[in-house]
Structures are given as structure tokens and as C-alpha cells.
KEDODREN-604145 format. One line per field, with one value per atom (N, C-alpha, C): residue in three letters; y negated, z, x negated. Coordinates in steps of 0.02 Angstrom, whole numbers. Atoms other than C-alpha are relative to their C-alpha. Layout:
% KEDODREN-604145
res = ALA:...
c2 = Y:...
c3 = Z:...
c1 = X:...
//
This chain:
% KEDODREN-604145
res = MET:MET:MET:ALA:ALA:ALA:LYS:LYS:LYS:ARG:ARG:ARG:TRP:TRP:TRP:PHE:PHE:PHE:PRO:PRO:PRO:ARG:ARG:ARG:SER:SER:SER:SER:SER:SER:SER:SER:SER:LEU:LEU:LEU:GLY:GLY:GLY:ASN:ASN:ASN:TYR:TYR:TYR:PHE:PHE:PHE:SER:SER:SER:CYS:CYS:CYS:LEU:LEU:LEU:GLN:GLN:GLN:ARG:ARG:ARG:ALA:ALA:ALA:ALA:ALA:ALA:PHE:PHE:PHE:ASP:ASP:ASP:ARG:ARG:ARG:ALA:ALA:ALA:ILE:ILE:ILE:HIS:HIS:HIS:GLN:GLN:GLN:GLY:GLY:GLY:LEU:LEU:LEU:VAL:VAL:VAL:SER:SER:SER:VAL:VAL:VAL:GLU:GLU:GLU:ASP:ASP:ASP:LEU:LEU:LEU:GLY:GLY:GLY:LEU:LEU:LEU:PRO:PRO:PRO:GLU:GLU:GLU:GLN:GLN:GLN:GLY:GLY:GLY:GLY:GLY:GLY:CYS:CYS:CYS:HIS:HIS:HIS:LEU:LEU:LEU:PHE:PHE:PHE:GLN:GLN:GLN:LEU:LEU:LEU:ALA:ALA:ALA:ASP:ASP:ASP:TYR:TYR:TYR:GLY:GLY:GLY:SER:SER:SER:LEU:LEU:LEU:VAL:VAL:VAL:HIS:HIS:HIS:ALA:ALA:ALA:ALA:ALA:ALA:TRP:TRP:TRP:GLN:GLN:GLN:SER:SER:SER:LYS:LYS:LYS:VAL:VAL:VAL:ALA:ALA:ALA:GLN:GLN:GLN:SER:SER:SER:PHE:PHE:PHE:GLY:GLY:GLY:GLU:GLU:GLU:ALA:ALA:ALA:PRO:PRO:PRO:PRO:PRO:PRO:THR:THR:THR:ALA:ALA:ALA:ALA:ALA:ALA:LYS:LYS:LYS:ILE:ILE:ILE:THR:THR:THR:GLU:GLU:GLU:LEU:LEU:LEU:SER:SER:SER:ALA:ALA:ALA:ALA:ALA:ALA:ALA:ALA:ALA:CYS:CYS:CYS:ARG:ARG:ARG:LEU:LEU:LEU:THR:THR:THR:SER:SER:SER:ASP:ASP:ASP:ASP:ASP:ASP:PHE:PHE:PHE:GLY:GLY:GLY:PHE:PHE:PHE:LEU:LEU:LEU:THR:THR:THR:GLU:GLU:GLU:SER:SER:SER:VAL:VAL:VAL:GLU:GLU:GLU:ARG:ARG:ARG:ALA:ALA:ALA:ALA:ALA:ALA:LEU:LEU:LEU:GLN:GLN:GLN:ALA:ALA:ALA:VAL:VAL:VAL:GLU:GLU:GLU:ALA:ALA:ALA:MET:MET:MET:PRO:PRO:PRO:SER:SER:SER:ASN:ASN:ASN:TRP:TRP:TRP:ARG:ARG:ARG:ASP:ASP:ASP:GLN:GLN:GLN:THR:THR:THR:TRP:TRP:TRP:VAL:VAL:VAL:ALA:ALA:ALA:GLU:GLU:GLU:LEU:LEU:LEU:ILE:ILE:ILE:CYS:CYS:CYS:LYS:LYS:LYS:PRO:PRO:PRO:LYS:LYS:LYS:GLY:GLY:GLY:VAL:VAL:VAL:GLN:GLN:GLN:LEU:LEU:LEU:THR:THR:THR:GLY:GLY:GLY:HIS:HIS:HIS:ILE:ILE:ILE:ASP:ASP:ASP:LEU:LEU:LEU:TYR:TYR:TYR:CYS:CYS:CYS:GLY:GLY:GLY:GLU:GLU:GLU:THR:THR:THR:GLY:GLY:GLY:GLN:GLN:GLN:PHE:PHE:PHE:ILE:ILE:ILE:ASP:ASP:ASP:LEU:LEU:LEU:LYS:LYS:LYS:THR:THR:THR:THR:THR:THR:GLY:GLY:GLY:ARG:ARG:ARG:LYS:LYS:LYS:PRO:PRO:PRO:ASP:ASP:ASP:HIS:HIS:HIS:ASN:ASN:ASN:ARG:ARG:ARG:ALA:ALA:ALA:LYS:LYS:LYS:PRO:PRO:PRO:THR:THR:THR:HIS:HIS:HIS:LEU:LEU:LEU:TYR:TYR:TYR:GLN:GLN:GLN:LEU:LEU:LEU:ALA:ALA:ALA:ALA:ALA:ALA:TYR:TYR:TYR:SER:SER:SER:ILE:ILE:ILE:LEU:LEU:LEU:LEU:LEU:LEU:LYS:LYS:LYS:ARG:ARG:ARG:MET:MET:MET:GLY:GLY:GLY:LEU:LEU:LEU:LYS:LYS:LYS:ALA:ALA:ALA:ASN:ASN:ASN:THR:THR:THR:GLY:GLY:GLY:TYR:TYR:TYR:LEU:LEU:LEU:LEU:LEU:LEU:TYR:TYR:TYR:VAL:VAL:VAL:GLU:GLU:GLU:SER:SER:SER:VAL:VAL:VAL:ARG:ARG:ARG:ALA:ALA:ALA:ARG:ARG:ARG:TRP:TRP:TRP:ALA:ALA:ALA:VAL:VAL:VAL:LEU:LEU:LEU:CYS:CYS:CYS:GLU:GLU:GLU:ILE:ILE:ILE:ASP:ASP:ASP:CYS:CYS:CYS:THR:THR:THR:SER:SER:SER:GLU:GLU:GLU:ALA:ALA:ALA:TRP:TRP:TRP:LEU:LEU:LEU:GLU:GLU:GLU:PHE:PHE:PHE:GLU:GLU:GLU:ALA:ALA:ALA:HIS:HIS:HIS:CYS:CYS:CYS:GLU:GLU:GLU:ALA:ALA:ALA:PHE:PHE:PHE:PHE:PHE:PHE:LYS:LYS:LYS:TYR:TYR:TYR:LEU:LEU:LEU:THR:THR:THR:SER:SER:SER:ALA:ALA:ALA:ALA:ALA:ALA:LEU:LEU:LEU:PHE:PHE:PHE:LYS:LYS:LYS:GLN:GLN:GLN:ALA:ALA:ALA:ARG:ARG:ARG:PRO:PRO:PRO:ASN:ASN:ASN:ILE:ILE:ILE:GLY:GLY:GLY:ALA:ALA:ALA:HIS:HIS:HIS:CYS:CYS:CYS:THR:THR:THR:SER:SER:SER:GLN:GLN:GLN:PHE:PHE:PHE:CYS:CYS:CYS:PRO:PRO:PRO:TYR:TYR:TYR:THR:THR:THR:SER:SER:SER:ILE:ILE:ILE:CYS:CYS:CYS:ARG:ARG:ARG:ASP:ASP:ASP:LYS:LYS:LYS:TYR:TYR:TYR:LEU:LEU:LEU:PRO:PRO:PRO:GLY:GLY:GLY:PRO:PRO:PRO:GLY:GLY:GLY:GLN:GLN:GLN:VAL:VAL:VAL:PHE:PHE:PHE:GLY:GLY:GLY:SER:SER:SER:LEU:LEU:LEU:ASP:ASP:ASP:ASN:ASN:ASN:LYS:LYS:LYS:ALA:ALA:ALA:PRO:PRO:PRO:LEU:LEU:LEU:ARG:ARG:ARG:THR:THR:THR:ASN:ASN:ASN:MET:MET:MET:GLU:GLU:GLU:THR:THR:THR:THR:THR:THR:LEU:LEU:LEU
c2 = -52:-2041:69:-68:-1858:37:-39:-1740:49:-50:-1625:69:-68:-1447:51:-53:-1298:66:-65:-1136:52:-55:-985:59:-56:-837:53:-52:-721:-14:18:-815:0:8:-816:50:-49:-654:-18:22:-723:-57:57:-882:21:-26:-783:26:-27:-702:-55:54:-866:-68:66:-1044:-43:39:-1111:8:-12:-1032:-43:42:-1122:-73:70:-1286:-16:10:-1266:-5:0:-1225:-66:61:-1372:-62:58:-1495:-7:2:-1448:-23:18:-1461:-74:69:-1631:-49:44:-1698:-28:24:-1720:24:-27:-1615:36:-33:-1541:66:-63:-1369:-13:18:-1453:-22:23:-1536:59:-59:-1366:44:-40:-1292:73:-69:-1137:32:-34:-1008:13:-15:-972:69:-63:-836:36:-29:-804:69:-67:-621:45:-42:-556:56:-60:-392:-19:22:-484:-18:23:-563:58:-59:-400:40:-35:-317:-37:40:-461:5:-5:-453:69:-68:-265:5:0:-288:-36:37:-415:42:-44:-290:53:-51:-156:-31:34:-280:-10:15:-330:64:-63:-149:29:-24:-99:-39:42:-246:9:-9:-218:63:-63:-43:-4:2:-100:-60:63:-282:-11:20:-343:-73:70:-525:-23:27:-633:-72:68:-788:-44:33:-838:45:-39:-783:50:-50:-623:-21:18:-632:9:-5:-663:54:-49:-541:-26:29:-662:3:-3:-667:72:-71:-476:18:-13:-469:-31:34:-594:38:-38:-497:66:-65:-334:-6:10:-403:-5:7:-449:64:-59:-296:61:-58:-176:17:-12:-195:50:-49:-90:71:-67:56:7:-5:38:-22:29:-66:50:-50:80:-24:27:-4:55:-55:163:25:-24:220:-53:53:50:2:-3:61:59:-60:237:-9:10:189:-47:48:40:33:-35:147:50:-48:283:-34:36:158:-29:28:75:55:-56:244:26:-21:293:-47:50:131:9:-10:164:61:-61:340:-7:9:279:-50:51:147:32:-27:164:42:-49:308:-29:28:196:-57:58:73:-1:-2:131:-28:25:77:-75:70:-100:-45:50:-259:-37:30:-320:-60:60:-491:2:0:-498:-72:65:-644:-54:50:-734:-57:59:-910:-24:22:-963:-65:64:-1146:-43:37:-1206:-68:66:-1387:5:3:-1426:53:-52:-1278:-11:12:-1313:67:-66:-1142:20:-23:-1061:76:-72:-883:24:-35:-771:72:-68:-608:47:-46:-460:26:-25:-382:-17:18:-439:22:-19:-369:-40:44:-497:36:-36:-371:33:-37:-273:-38:37:-402:37:-37:-286:-38:31:-356:41:-44:-269:-39:29:-325:57:-54:-214:-19:10:-194:56:-50:-106:-1:-4:-46:65:-61:81:41:-35:128:3:-9:199:-41:34:99:51:-44:172:29:-35:302:-15:16:252:-56:59:94:-61:61:-77:-33:36:-174:-66:58:-314:-65:64:-455:-6:2:-407:-13:13:-419:-74:72:-607:-23:17:-619:22:-24:-513:-43:43:-620:-67:63:-775:8:-12:-699:4:-7:-654:-69:67:-831:-42:40:-911:20:-23:-803:-25:22:-846:-76:73:-1032:-18:12:-1016:26:-26:-940:68:-67:-767:53:-55:-599:21:-29:-529:53:-54:-363:50:-51:-244:-20:15:-279:62:-58:-154:-24:7:-151:65:-59:-31:1:-6:23:55:-48:111:0:-3:174:-31:41:58:38:-26:143:72:-70:328:16:-8:311:70:-67:474:0:2:414:-68:63:282:7:1:232:-57:50:142:-12:20:48:-43:34:-8:-40:44:-154:-23:24:-190:-73:72:-379:-28:22:-385:21:-24:-303:-57:51:-401:-13:7:-368:-41:37:-432:-73:69:-589:-38:31:-624:-14:8:-597:-59:56:-718:-67:63:-851:-19:14:-835:-24:18:-845:-70:66:-997:-55:49:-1089:-8:3:-1045:-39:38:-1114:-75:71:-1282:-23:18:-1280:-10:5:-1253:-67:64:-1416:-59:54:-1517:-27:29:-1631:43:-42:-1504:50:-51:-1383:-22:23:-1489:-9:10:-1523:67:-62:-1343:58:-55:-1237:15:-23:-1136:62:-60:-1005:62:-63:-829:54:-43:-724:72:-70:-538:41:-46:-389:-25:24:-477:-49:48:-603:31:-33:-476:42:-43:-359:-40:42:-505:-46:37:-575:-76:73:-747:-35:36:-870:-43:42:-965:39:-42:-818:-24:21:-883:-63:62:-1051:16:-17:-977:42:-43:-845:-41:38:-969:-54:53:-1100:26:-21:-997:64:-63:-824:-7:2:-806:36:-34:-749:74:-73:-565:17:-22:-472:43:-42:-371:73:-71:-187:39:-42:-61:73:-69:119:6:-11:197:60:-57:308:47:-43:378:59:-54:487:63:-62:664:46:-43:735:7:-10:813:-39:37:711:48:-42:782:-35:28:757:-14:14:690:64:-63:863:41:-37:942:-30:35:811:15:-13:838:71:-70:1026:12
c3 = 52:-549:32:-29:-509:-21:15:-499:-56:53:-646:31:-26:-621:-49:41:-685:24:-23:-675:9:-10:-608:-45:45:-724:35:-37:-588:9:-9:-582:-65:65:-768:-11:9:-768:39:-40:-629:-34:33:-728:-62:56:-880:24:-28:-768:22:-26:-695:-5:8:-750:62:-61:-589:49:-44:-494:-23:26:-607:17:-15:-581:73:-72:-391:14:-12:-392:-24:29:-504:39:-37:-409:68:-64:-243:-9:12:-314:-16:21:-390:50:-53:-230:-14:16:-307:51:-52:-169:49:-49:-8:22:-27:70:53:-52:214:-32:35:92:-24:26:19:55:-56:191:-5:7:154:68:-65:294:13:-20:390:-26:32:294:39:-33:412:31:-30:459:-32:30:343:-40:35:248:-64:61:87:12:-13:165:25:-21:246:-61:61:75:-38:36:-2:34:-36:134:-9:11:114:-70:69:-74:-4:0:-41:28:-30:68:-50:50:-68:-56:53:-199:22:-24:-92:5:-6:-56:-68:69:-239:-36:34:-306:29:-30:-182:-25:24:-254:-73:72:-435:-24:27:-459:20:-14:-473:23:-21:-445:7:-12:-394:-27:23:-482:58:-62:-321:57:-55:-156:28:-30:-82:69:-68:82:52:-55:235:50:-51:382:42:-40:477:-39:40:332:-4:1:320:65:-65:506:3:1:481:-43:44:334:31:-31:429:56:-55:579:-25:28:469:-34:38:356:44:-44:502:21:-18:537:-47:48:382:23:-23:468:75:-71:640:46:-40:705:14:-6:679:-44:39:626:-33:29:598:-64:59:477:-55:50:391:-37:30:361:-48:42:292:-62:55:184:-53:46:107:-38:32:72:-51:47:-11:-63:58:-123:-43:37:-171:-40:35:-215:-57:54:-315:-59:53:-413:-38:33:-448:-46:39:-508:-63:57:-627:-51:46:-712:-66:64:-895:10:-11:-913:-4:10:-963:49:-42:-819:36:-36:-733:-41:43:-883:-15:15:-880:61:-52:-781:11:-15:-695:45:-42:-623:31:-35:-491:12:-14:-466:-45:48:-624:-4:1:-616:-72:68:-778:3:3:-799:-54:56:-972:-10:14:-1023:-55:52:-1123:7:-11:-1054:69:-63:-920:31:-27:-842:37:-38:-713:11:-13:-674:34:-31:-571:-22:26:-658:50:-51:-542:-20:25:-647:-74:70:-810:-20:28:-918:-64:57:-1037:-61:57:-1144:-44:38:-1195:-8:3:-1168:34:-37:-1049:65:-64:-904:30:-37:-770:54:-54:-657:41:-45:-507:32:-32:-442:51:-50:-277:5:4:-280:31:-27:-203:-52:52:-368:-65:64:-526:-54:57:-686:-38:37:-785:-61:56:-909:-7:-1:-859:-48:41:-963:46:-39:-903:16:-18:-810:-40:45:-927:32:-32:-800:4:-5:-787:-67:66:-974:-11:8:-967:35:-36:-838:-39:39:-944:-63:59:-1097:19:-23:-997:9:-8:-952:-67:66:-1132:-33:29:-1190:34:-37:-1052:-18:17:-1091:-69:68:-1276:-1:-3:-1236:34:-33:-1129:-43:45:-1277:19:-22:-1197:-37:33:-1267:39:-31:-1233:-48:47:-1324:28:-30:-1203:70:-66:-1054:33:-36:-920:59:-61:-791:38:-41:-653:60:-55:-539:48:-51:-376:54:-54:-248:63:-52:-102:62:-65:68:-4:2:23:-52:51:-131:-31:29:-207:-76:73:-387:-23:34:-506:-73:71:-681:-33:37:-803:-67:63:-944:-40:42:-1088:-54:51:-1203:-48:52:-1366:-14:6:-1362:-67:67:-1543:-51:46:-1619:-23:28:-1727:47:-45:-1607:62:-60:-1457:-16:18:-1547:-9:6:-1588:69:-68:-1406:35:-29:-1353:-24:28:-1469:34:-35:-1387:71:-69:-1214:3:0:-1258:-9:8:-1317:65:-64:-1153:52:-47:-1053:-9:14:-1139:22:-20:-1106:76:-73:-919:26:-23:-905:-36:36:-1017:41:-33:-967:-8:15:-1041:56:-51:-896:50:-51:-768:-28:31:-892:-13:24:-942:50:-48:-790:33:-31:-722:43:-40:-585:-38:33:-654:55:-59:-511:-23:19:-526:45:-40:-462:9:-4:-498:58:-55:-360:60:-56:-229:-21:22:-331:-14:12:-375:59:-62:-197:-10:11:-248:66:-64:-103:2:4:-162:-3:5:-159:45:-47:-6:-23:24:-89:-51:52:-242:29:-30:-139:39:-43:-14:-38:37:-144:-51:56:-284:13:-9:-221:54:-51:-127:63:-62:53:-3:-1:103:-7:9:51:59:-53:163:-17:9:187:22:-17:182:1:-6:234:45:-44:334:-22:16:298:59:-59:473:-5:10:409:-22:15:411:-49:47:292:-64:61:138:-58:58:-21:-52:53:-162:-67:66:-345:-34:39:-470:-28:29:-547:53:-54:-380:16:-15:-349:-54:56:-522:3:-3:-501:60
c1 = -4:-6357:-8:1:-6323:-64:59:-6470:14:-8:-6501:5:-12:-6446:-28:28:-6543:28:-28:-6442:-54:46:-6533:19:-13:-6550:42:-35:-6485:75:-70:-6319:40:-34:-6278:56:-52:-6180:63:-57:-6070:37:-31:-6040:40:-38:-5985:68:-62:-5854:47:-42:-5792:-36:30:-5832:11:-12:-5757:-58:57:-5901:-59:53:-6025:12:-18:-5932:-12:12:-5938:-75:72:-6124:-32:29:-6165:22:-25:-6055:-34:34:-6135:-72:69:-6311:-7:4:-6276:29:-25:-6199:69:-67:-6026:51:-42:-5951:-46:42:-6019:32:-26:-6001:53:-48:-5910:66:-61:-5788:41:-35:-5747:28:-25:-5720:-19:22:-5821:-11:9:-5822:-73:68:-5981:-19:19:-6076:-56:58:-6221:14:-6:-6246:51:-51:-6111:-32:24:-6125:-37:32:-6170:-73:68:-6324:-44:38:-6377:-23:18:-6374:-54:49:-6471:-68:63:-6603:-32:26:-6618:-30:27:-6641:-66:63:-6777:-57:51:-6870:-22:17:-6861:-41:38:-6921:-73:68:-7070:-42:36:-7118:-18:10:-7099:-55:48:-7198:-70:66:-7339:-35:28:-7363:-21:9:-7369:-40:28:-7421:-72:69:-7599:-4:-1:-7550:72:-67:-7403:3:-11:-7335:22:-21:-7250:-22:29:-7327:51:-44:-7254:22:-23:-7157:-54:47:-7263:24:-19:-7264:58:-55:-7152:66:-61:-7029:26:-21:-7027:36:-31:-6987:70:-65:-6846:51:-44:-6773:20:-13:-6787:51:-46:-6694:72:-67:-6546:23:-18:-6549:11:-3:-6565:71:-70:-6380:33:-26:-6348:-16:20:-6434:10:-18:-6353:-57:55:-6499:-56:54:-6618:-58:55:-6781:-41:38:-6866:33:-36:-6731:-3:4:-6733:-67:67:-6921:-6:3:-6906:43:-46:-6758:-29:31:-6848:-57:57:-7002:25:-27:-6897:25:-27:-6809:-57:56:-6974:-36:32:-7052:43:-46:-6898:-5:6:-6915:-66:65:-7100:3:-2:-7066:43:-45:-6930:-25:26:-7038:-23:24:-7095:-63:53:-7218:-70:67:-7364:-16:9:-7348:-68:64:-7508:-58:54:-7612:7:-14:-7544:-11:9:-7572:65:-66:-7415:-6:-6:-7376:69:-65:-7239:23:-30:-7120:-28:24:-7173:51:-44:-7101:9:-15:-7015:40:-34:-6972:-32:31:-7026:34:-28:-7002:53:-52:-6846:54:-50:-6747:31:-33:-6618:21:-10:-6637:-63:59:-6751:6:-1:-6801:-63:57:-6914:4:-1:-6956:-34:27:-6983:-68:65:-7123:-7:12:-7202:-70:64:-7341:-12:14:-7416:-26:29:-7510:53:-51:-7356:66:-63:-7219:57:-51:-7127:17:-20:-7026:56:-46:-6924:36:-40:-6783:29:-22:-6746:66:-65:-6569:11:-19:-6530:76:-73:-6351:25:-29:-6235:36:-38:-6154:-40:34:-6230:35:-31:-6202:44:-45:-6056:-35:31:-6119:-75:71:-6296:-20:14:-6282:-10:11:-6340:67:-61:-6206:1:-3:-6145:-24:21:-6171:-76:73:-6355:-33:29:-6382:-13:9:-6359:-64:61:-6497:-61:57:-6614:-9:5:-6573:-32:31:-6619:-75:72:-6787:-35:29:-6820:-8:2:-6779:-54:48:-6883:-72:67:-7035:-21:16:-7027:-13:10:-7011:-66:64:-7167:-58:52:-7261:-25:19:-7265:40:-34:-7217:62:-60:-7044:26:-16:-7033:51:-43:-6947:19:-24:-6839:30:-26:-6789:43:-39:-6651:-8:15:-6702:46:-48:-6561:-22:19:-6602:54:-49:-6478:-32:29:-6503:-23:20:-6501:-25:20:-6513:-53:52:-6624:1:-5:-6559:-8:4:-6565:-25:20:-6632:19:-18:-6576:-40:40:-6692:33:-31:-6605:-49:48:-6717:35:-29:-6676:-54:47:-6766:15:-12:-6782:-22:18:-6839:53:-51:-6684:45:-45:-6563:59:-57:-6419:-19:21:-6519:-13:13:-6574:65:-66:-6392:29:-24:-6348:-35:37:-6485:27:-26:-6414:66:-62:-6243:-14:17:-6322:-29:32:-6426:52:-54:-6270:39:-36:-6188:-40:41:-6335:11:-9:-6314:69:-69:-6127:4:-3:-6155:-24:27:-6252:32:-34:-6134:58:-58:-5991:62:-59:-5870:14:-11:-5896:52:-47:-5803:70:-65:-5663:36:-31:-5635:-4:7:-5683:67:-62:-5538:-15:11:-5527:21:-16:-5531:3:-8:-5462:6:-1:-5498:-45:41:-5595:-71:69:-5760:-10:6:-5721:-36:32:-5771:-60:56:-5882:-63:58:-5995:-15:13:-5990:3:-6:-5927:11:-8:-5947:63:-59:-5793:65:-60:-5672:56:-52:-5581:36:-31:-5550:54:-48:-5465:57:-51:-5373:51:-45:-5301:39:-33:-5258:51:-42:-5182:40:-36:-5131:53:-52:-4966:-22:16:-4971:15:-11:-4964:74:-69:-4808:22:-27:-4695:-12:12:-4733:60:-57:-4591:-21:20:-4603:-61:57:-4743:-40:43:-4891:-6:4:-4871:49:-48:-4729:-37:37:-4798:35:-37:-4667:-41:39:-4750:29:-22:-4743:26:-29:-4636:-11:11:-4675:66:-60:-4549:30:-25:-4538:37:-33:-4496:68:-63:-4362:51:-45:-4288:27:-22:-4283:45
//
């Protein structure tokens, strides 16, 4: 019998974009197919992992400045060293600049937090895995007294119009649902975006998790969670090839690209031509 699969809250936005990605993740977890069978390319040391390791360093530095306790133990000194060695490639192997950059991003995140955060008790990396819910999550920061929870995102691009990125809303909805199933408060959720390497800006998006619209959104999300673990997923999952394939760093992009997309087309003309470009109006005149 195949192992049960519990989707991670952080992956839900990606699954909404492409069910094929959910099907691959579930099939690998349940032993229905292996990474070797899929022929996935070696990912070690790639830009994606460097960004992820850098984000982990910022999270750890930020949480250490705010949290009074940890649901899951913070990274050890050895783990920090390991993450730093990988992430340092983003800063041309300059460990000094990496350390400064992480510290700036962490401070920017602290400064952008809700104004009353200093008066509250925060738990970092709260583990959420209530019985009867086929979903797991680790919340970056949670305050039980107020029911506030925060998810930090390090990114190179500001959210459009300073609104939360849609894929991240599904993750926040999962946290809200998990907290409620654990008998904990979930009143206000925050998505905190911080520019990764330069730390020049931060955007705090607040979500009222008690509003009618949000409760409706939660209901849609909860139905989707159940669908992901049902037999229908494998029958109905289809590749959804688009810009999100690369923007969401899908590990299966090469599979869909090589299987479904035609090979490279022929290129005509040359950009090396130094002749000035003429507009249609100029040509017409």
C-alpha cells in the first residue's frame, strides 16, 4: 500500500498553478515513480538552491531577533555554515558581504512588522499537523494571544501594486485552517516581503482571517486540499506550461519542456546590424 501524502502548505500555490506538479510530488513521495525514473537533472548548487539557502539564513536571523521560543529547533551553527557556503555564491563568494546582506534583510523585516509586535510573545517555526487534516505547515512566526501569524518572503521583485502575490495566499489560507483545526486563534495573517540581497524595501500585506471573503476563500482551499489527496488527481492532472514554470522554480520544468514543446526555431536576421531602426510611421512617410 502506498504511503499517505500530506501536501506542504508552502507548495499549495504552485499546485494551483499546475496539477501536474502536484501529481509528480505525490507520486514520488508514495514510491509510484522515482526521481531516477523521471530523469530529473542534477539540481545541486544551482541558482534556485542558492536563493533558498539565502532565504533560510534571513529567516533564521529575523526569527532570532523576534521569537521567544521555537516550535522546531533553529538551525545549528554547523547548518548556518553549510547554508552560508552555498548562498555565498550569490555575493561572488564574499562571506563578509553575505553576512551584512543577511543582517540588513533581517533588520528590514523586523522594522516592517506590525507596530505592536514588541508587546507580544512570538513562537517561531510553529509545527502544524493536526489530526484529520492531510496537510502540514511550519509557520514562521505566531502569536497565540492575538492570533497573528507572519510568513516572510525574500524576493527580488516587489509584489504588484503592493498586494500579496496570489500563490502565497493559498499558503496563508492553509496556515489559518491548520491553526483553527489545532484549536488556536487565527485572526490576522501577514505576508512580509523583503528585498533579498540589497534589502532596500519591505512590504507588509495584512489579511483579515475573520472576514466573510476570507472564510469563503478558506472553504475553496480546503476542498482543494482534499482533491490533491484523492484518486482524481492522477486521472485529471495535466501539464500547464506557462511563465509560472520558471517563476515558481518548478523542478519538473525540463520534463514538460522536452516532452511537449517543439525544439528551438530558426533565427533569421541579426541584432549585430548597427543600422538604426525605423518606425512604421517613418517607413510610411
